[in-house]
C-alpha positions as CSV (number, residue, x, y, z in Angstrom):
1,X,156.1,92.1,-32.6
2,X,157.8,89.7,-35.0
3,X,155.6,88.0,-37.6
4,X,156.0,84.4,-38.7
5,X,156.8,81.3,-36.8
6,X,159.6,79.7,-38.8
7,X,163.2,80.4,-37.8
8,X,164.8,82.6,-40.4
9,X,168.3,81.5,-41.3
10,X,171.2,83.9,-41.8
11,X,172.5,84.4,-45.4
12,X,174.5,81.5,-46.7
13,X,177.7,83.4,-46.3
14,X,177.2,83.2,-42.5
15,X,176.6,79.5,-42.4
16,X,180.3,78.9,-41.7
17,X,180.2,81.1,-38.7
18,X,179.7,78.3,-36.2
19,X,178.8,78.8,-32.5
20,X,182.4,78.1,-31.6
21,X,183.8,80.8,-33.9
22,X,181.2,83.3,-32.7
23,X,182.2,82.7,-29.1
24,X,185.9,82.9,-29.9
25,X,185.2,86.2,-31.7
26,X,183.4,87.6,-28.7
27,X,186.2,86.5,-26.3
28,X,188.8,88.2,-28.6
29,X,186.8,91.4,-28.6
30,X,186.6,91.4,-24.8
31,X,190.3,90.6,-24.4
32,X,191.1,93.7,-26.5
33,X,188.6,95.9,-24.6
34,X,190.0,99.3,-23.4
35,X,189.5,100.2,-19.8
36,X,188.9,103.7,-18.8
37,X,188.5,104.8,-15.1
38,X,186.8,108.1,-15.5
39,X,184.2,109.2,-14.8
40,X,183.8,105.6,-13.5
41,X,185.4,102.4,-14.6
42,X,184.1,101.1,-17.9
43,X,185.4,99.2,-20.9
44,X,185.1,100.0,-24.6
45,X,185.2,97.3,-27.3
46,X,184.5,96.6,-30.9
47,X,182.8,93.8,-32.9
48,X,182.0,91.3,-30.2
49,X,179.2,90.1,-32.6
50,X,179.9,89.4,-36.2
51,X,178.9,92.4,-38.4
52,X,176.6,90.3,-40.5
53,X,174.8,89.1,-37.4
54,X,174.3,92.7,-36.3
55,X,172.9,93.7,-39.6
56,X,170.6,90.7,-39.6
57,X,169.2,91.9,-36.3
58,X,168.6,95.4,-37.6
59,X,166.7,93.9,-40.6
60,X,164.3,92.0,-38.4
61,X,160.6,93.0,-38.9
62,X,160.2,94.2,-35.3
63,X,158.4,97.5,-35.3
64,X,160.0,100.1,-33.2
65,X,157.6,101.3,-30.5
66,X,156.4,104.8,-30.8
67,X,156.6,106.4,-27.4
68,X,155.6,110.0,-27.0
69,X,157.4,110.5,-23.6
70,X,159.7,108.2,-21.7
71,X,159.8,110.5,-18.7
72,X,163.5,109.8,-18.7
73,X,163.1,106.1,-17.8
74,X,163.3,103.1,-20.1
75,X,160.9,101.2,-17.9
76,X,158.1,103.8,-18.3
77,X,156.6,101.6,-21.0
78,X,157.7,98.0,-20.1
79,X,155.0,96.5,-22.2
80,X,156.6,97.8,-25.4
81,X,160.1,96.5,-24.9
82,X,161.6,93.6,-26.9
83,X,163.8,90.9,-25.4
84,X,165.7,87.9,-26.9
85,X,163.3,85.4,-25.3
86,X,163.3,81.7,-26.1
87,X,160.3,82.4,-28.5
88,X,162.2,85.0,-30.5
89,X,165.3,82.7,-30.6
90,X,163.2,80.0,-32.2
91,X,162.1,82.4,-34.9
92,X,165.4,84.1,-35.7
93,X,168.8,82.4,-36.1
94,X,170.7,85.7,-35.5
95,X,168.9,86.1,-32.1
96,X,169.7,82.5,-31.2
97,X,173.3,83.0,-32.1
98,X,173.7,86.1,-29.9
99,X,171.9,84.5,-27.0
100,X,174.1,81.4,-27.1
101,X,177.3,83.5,-27.4
102,X,176.6,85.2,-24.1
103,X,175.1,82.2,-22.4
104,X,178.3,80.2,-23.1
105,X,180.7,79.5,-20.3
106,X,183.6,80.6,-22.5
107,X,182.3,84.2,-22.9
108,X,180.9,84.4,-19.4
109,X,184.3,83.6,-18.0
110,X,185.9,86.2,-20.3
111,X,183.5,88.8,-18.9
112,X,184.3,87.6,-15.3
113,X,188.0,88.0,-15.9
114,X,187.6,91.4,-17.6
115,X,185.3,92.9,-14.9
116,X,186.5,90.9,-11.9
117,X,183.0,89.8,-11.1
118,X,181.3,86.4,-10.5
119,X,178.5,85.3,-12.8
120,X,177.9,81.8,-11.5
121,X,174.1,81.3,-11.0
122,X,173.2,84.5,-12.8
123,X,170.7,84.8,-15.7
124,X,171.2,86.3,-19.2
125,X,168.9,89.2,-20.2
126,X,169.2,90.8,-23.7
127,X,167.0,93.7,-24.8
128,X,166.8,95.0,-28.3
129,X,166.3,98.8,-28.2
130,X,165.0,100.9,-31.0
131,X,164.7,104.5,-29.8
132,X,162.9,107.2,-31.7
133,X,163.6,110.9,-31.9
134,X,162.6,112.5,-28.6
135,X,164.0,109.6,-26.5
136,X,166.0,110.5,-23.5
137,X,167.1,109.0,-20.2
138,X,167.8,110.9,-17.0
139,X,171.2,110.3,-15.3
140,X,170.8,107.1,-13.3
141,X,172.6,104.1,-11.9
142,X,171.5,100.5,-12.7
143,X,169.9,98.5,-10.0
144,X,171.9,96.1,-7.9
145,X,170.3,93.0,-9.4
146,X,172.2,93.7,-12.6
147,X,175.7,92.3,-12.1
148,X,177.0,93.6,-15.4
149,X,175.7,96.0,-18.1
150,X,176.9,95.8,-21.7
151,X,175.5,97.9,-24.6
152,X,176.3,97.0,-28.2
153,X,175.3,99.7,-30.7
154,X,173.7,98.9,-34.0
155,X,173.6,102.4,-35.4
156,X,174.0,103.4,-39.0
157,X,173.6,106.6,-40.9
158,X,174.6,110.2,-40.3
159,X,173.9,110.2,-36.5
160,X,175.6,106.8,-35.8
161,X,178.6,108.3,-34.0
162,X,176.5,110.6,-31.8
163,X,174.0,108.2,-30.2
164,X,176.1,106.6,-27.5
165,X,175.3,106.5,-23.8
166,X,176.2,109.7,-21.9
167,X,178.5,109.2,-18.9
168,X,178.4,111.6,-15.9
169,X,180.6,112.3,-12.9
170,X,179.7,111.9,-9.3
171,X,177.9,115.3,-9.4
172,X,175.8,114.2,-12.4
173,X,177.7,116.5,-14.7
174,X,178.1,115.3,-18.3
175,X,181.6,113.9,-18.8
176,X,181.6,112.0,-22.1
177,X,179.6,109.9,-24.6
178,X,180.4,106.3,-25.5
179,X,181.3,105.5,-29.2
180,X,178.1,104.3,-30.9
181,X,178.7,103.2,-34.5
182,X,177.8,99.7,-35.6
183,X,179.5,97.1,-33.5
184,X,181.0,99.5,-30.9
185,X,180.2,98.7,-27.3
186,X,180.6,99.5,-23.7
187,X,180.6,97.5,-20.4
188,X,180.3,98.7,-16.9
189,X,179.5,97.3,-13.5
190,X,176.4,98.7,-11.9
191,X,177.8,98.3,-8.4
192,X,180.7,100.6,-9.4
193,X,180.5,103.8,-7.3
194,X,178.8,106.7,-9.0
195,X,178.2,104.8,-12.3
196,X,175.9,107.6,-13.5
197,X,174.8,107.3,-17.1
198,X,171.9,108.3,-19.3
199,X,171.0,109.8,-22.7
200,X,170.6,113.5,-23.2
201,X,167.8,114.4,-25.7
202,X,169.3,115.1,-29.1
203,X,168.2,114.5,-32.7
204,X,167.7,110.9,-33.8
205,X,167.0,111.1,-37.5
206,X,166.7,107.3,-38.0
207,X,166.5,105.1,-35.0
208,X,168.9,104.6,-32.1
209,X,169.5,100.8,-32.1
210,X,171.4,98.8,-29.6
211,X,171.5,95.6,-27.6
212,X,171.6,95.9,-23.8
213,X,173.0,92.8,-22.3
214,X,172.8,92.0,-18.5
215,X,173.6,89.2,-16.3
216,X,171.1,89.4,-13.4
217,X,170.7,87.7,-10.1
218,X,168.1,85.0,-9.3
219,X,166.0,87.7,-7.6
220,X,165.0,89.1,-11.0
221,X,161.2,89.1,-11.0
222,X,160.5,89.6,-14.7
223,X,161.5,86.1,-15.8
224,X,159.8,86.6,-19.2
225,X,162.6,89.0,-20.1
226,X,165.3,86.3,-19.7
227,X,167.0,84.6,-22.6
228,X,167.1,81.3,-20.7
229,X,164.7,81.5,-17.8
230,X,165.5,78.0,-16.6
231,X,169.2,78.0,-17.3
232,X,171.5,80.0,-15.0
233,X,175.1,80.6,-16.0
234,X,177.2,77.6,-14.9
235,X,180.8,76.6,-15.2
């Protein structure tokens, strides 16, 4: 939980980073994304969010949930998860900036073009993940209600480069690990055949931090997780 009810402004050095410049930066990062087709189609990118904004998110006083066992599923403890809800956007300018970047038609269109998908009428969902040592996820494919999955890593420290999502082939054999240092990210389409991914248990000496960004269909039941529950993506 985040204490305080007054929205915290970013450092003065970031005041010049307008919403327009933040959106243009994200579009540029997406346009320069690198597509890889194995073990399934996905894109790698860098710095879709200003570094100072990422650092501001990491510094937020949101206590990382201590979970003894995930049973290989992130939804095993849904009550402990943190999302960029309207309430959190009101309290933190960095959260509001990120939510507005990906709600914007400019960035949504860039994602549509990159991934060859349609986002009209979908809803934005952003989760802030802070995973402790012992965390793991079994190989799985995302549910069909997620039209696109993006993960932006916020890792620092000695383990930063080793904490990316693990990708698997059609036989669920480990193929590769996504780059995971601060600002690095990955996009894939859940409907892509055999888009198996997870996280094999390994040492996490600090925290494994990331943003998971989805555009979900109107069928999404957990409306409290959405960044703008009453505002679908429109063009």
